[in-house]
Every structure is written in C-alpha cells, then in structure tokens.
N, C-alpha and C positions, 0 to 999 in steps of 0.2 A: 419777676415779667420788662424788667429795661433792654433785655437781649435778646427774650420777643419783640420786642417791639422792633429793634434793634435790626433785624434777621427782614424784619418785613417788609420793609422801609427800604434795603436794601437789591430785595431780591424787588421790591416795582421801579425800583435805580433803574435797572439790569430789563428788567422787561421793556422799559417806556423809552431807554436808550437804541435799545432792538426791534420796534416799533416804530425808530425812525427814520432808518434807511429803505432804501426804496429798494427793489426786487430786483434782482440781476436780470436782465433779458438772456438769452443763449445766440450768438450768433449767429448771424444767415448758414456758419460754413461748419454744422454737422448734423450728423445722418447716422439711421439705425438700422438696423439688419438682423435679421433674426438668427439665431445660431441652432443647429438639429443635434438631434442624440437618438443616438439607437442603442437596440440591444436584443440578443437572437438565445432565446433558453431552447440548449437541449434537452434530449428527453437525459434518464439518469442510467448511467450507466449499469452494466449487468455482471455480475461475475458466477459462472457455474463450471463447478466442478466436475470434465467427465472420464476422470481415469484416477485411480490408486494410486499409491507407489505404491509396492508389490513386490520382495524379496522372492518372494519363491521358498519352499521347504528347503533345509538346511537341518543337516545334520551333527545334532549337539556337540559342541567344538571342547574339546579336552578342554584347552588352554587358553581362549577367548580370541578374539579379530575383530574385523572389520570387514563389513559388505558396504563396497560404495555405488550404487546405481546415478549412472550419470543422468542429465536433463533429456539426449536420446534413448535410452534407455541398455548403453549397457555397465553390464556388473563386472568391480573390479575387486578382487581381496585381499586381506592383510591376514596373518596368523593363524590357527589353524582352520580361520573362517577360508582359507587357501588353501588348503589338503581337498582332495580329487574328491573325495568323503562329504565334504561337507559342503562343498555346490555342485560340486556335480547329484543333484539331487530334481527331482520334475518340480513340476511349480510352473506357473505362472510370474511373471518374472516384466518391468515395469516402468516406468518417469512415473509423476503424478500428473495428470493435462487437465489445461483449462481452456476454454473461452471467454472473450472479453469479449459486448459488443458496446458501442457509443457511439461520440460523435466520427467522421469519419474523417481523419485524418489525425487528431487529435495523438497527442504522445500519452505517453501512463508510467508509471509506476510499481515494477514492485518491491514489497516489504514486509519479512517475516518474522520470527521467532530465529533463535542461535539454533534453541535444538528443545527439542519433547523430550519427555518419557511412553512408547508407548507399553501395553503393560499383559499377561496371560494373570488374569486372579492379586496374587503377592509378585509374584515376578515380573521382572521390570529390563528394559533394556533404552539404551541411548540413542533417536534417532536427530541426527542435526547435520553441521554443514550442508547448509542446503546450498544448492546451487540452482540456475537457469539459463534458458535457451537462447534468453533476448539479454543480448552485448546489456555489459554493466547491471543489468533491470531495468536497465528502459529500452519501450519497444510502440513502435509506430500502430494507433490501429490504421486497418485500408481502410480505401474511399470507399468500399460496401458499410463498411460497420461495422467489422469484425476483427480479431484477432484470435492468437491463439499463445500459446504458449508450454512446455513443458519445464517442470521441479524434480530434480534427485533430492541425494541426501547418504548420511553413510548409518549405514547402521552398528550400534557396537554389542556385540555378544562378552560376557563374562566367561569365566570356564566354569563345567558344570553351566552352564546355561539352562535353564529349568522345562521343560519339553513343554508346549502347549502352541495354543492358535493366541501371538502378542499381535492387539490391533487399539490405535490410539488415533487422532488427531493434529493435525499441523496449524494454527492463521496463517491462508495470505492476505496482505492489507493489496490492493493497489489503487492506487491516486491516478487519476487522470488528470488532462491540466489545457 
C-alpha cells in the first residue's frame, strides 16, 4: 500500500511541475504549406497466346535427336532428327506467339520454366531451352498499348519415339513495370 501512495505522490508532483510552465508561443517566422500527392491507376495487363509452337510432322527417329524452333520460326535439328527423312515431312511449323496489352511504354519481363513434357498417352518428349525474340526477355509496350513476342524451344525425341500426336502446355509469365 505504501508503494501505491508513493507512486501517486510522484505522479502528482510531475503533473504539477508541468502545469506551472507557460505555453510556448510560435515565433512569427513559421510557414505552413500543403504538400501534394497523386496516383495513377492503369488497366491490368492482358496476355493472350495467339499461336502454338508447332514442330510439324516428323518420321520416327531411329537414334533420337532434337528439333529446335527459333522464336523467328526457323527449324534446326540434331541427331537422327537431322536426316532428310525425319524433317522433310509435311506439317505446320511455327514458334509460339503472344500479344500483350497494357500501359503504353511500360517495360515487361518474360519468365517461364526450363522444360516441360509433352505427351501422347504414356509416351513423352521433353520440350525445353525456351528462347524469345525479345532481347534479354525484356521488352517495352508500344505507345498504342500493345506488344507482341514469340517463343521457341527445343524438342528432344528418343530412339524409337512412339508414333502419335504429342501435346502439352508450357507456362509463360509476364510482369510489367
């Protein structure tokens, strides 16, 4: 009980000491101005896949190999995939294509995975080494609010790859600044 009374007495003395001081008046040399703030909200970016990556029709490889589709749509090959009987087949060949709409002149960066698997039932092929026609995977949206880019990649087939149509997807992420 003695500690409580003592604490109350100390607090009362502090309040009394503060009450005895006169309020300080501001000098005549002060100024107040209003600061400004702003924000701009832009429409969210829209990314649309406009064309699929297509390697066309190929003959069943005896020893395996790769087909590489450049972002510009040029096809090159290695291994058994490079023989004329393997790549001289009919079919559409193209890089994957995308369009982006967003804030005019905004910068964007393209991200993806290193590889995916495309399949035909239980049979699988690897698609990887993705490349883009945008330098360092960074681009700029045009002043009209649109941009387009393409992505290529390398398809790897094994010896005696099963006959059939192989399909799959690969994720592409675009962030803009």
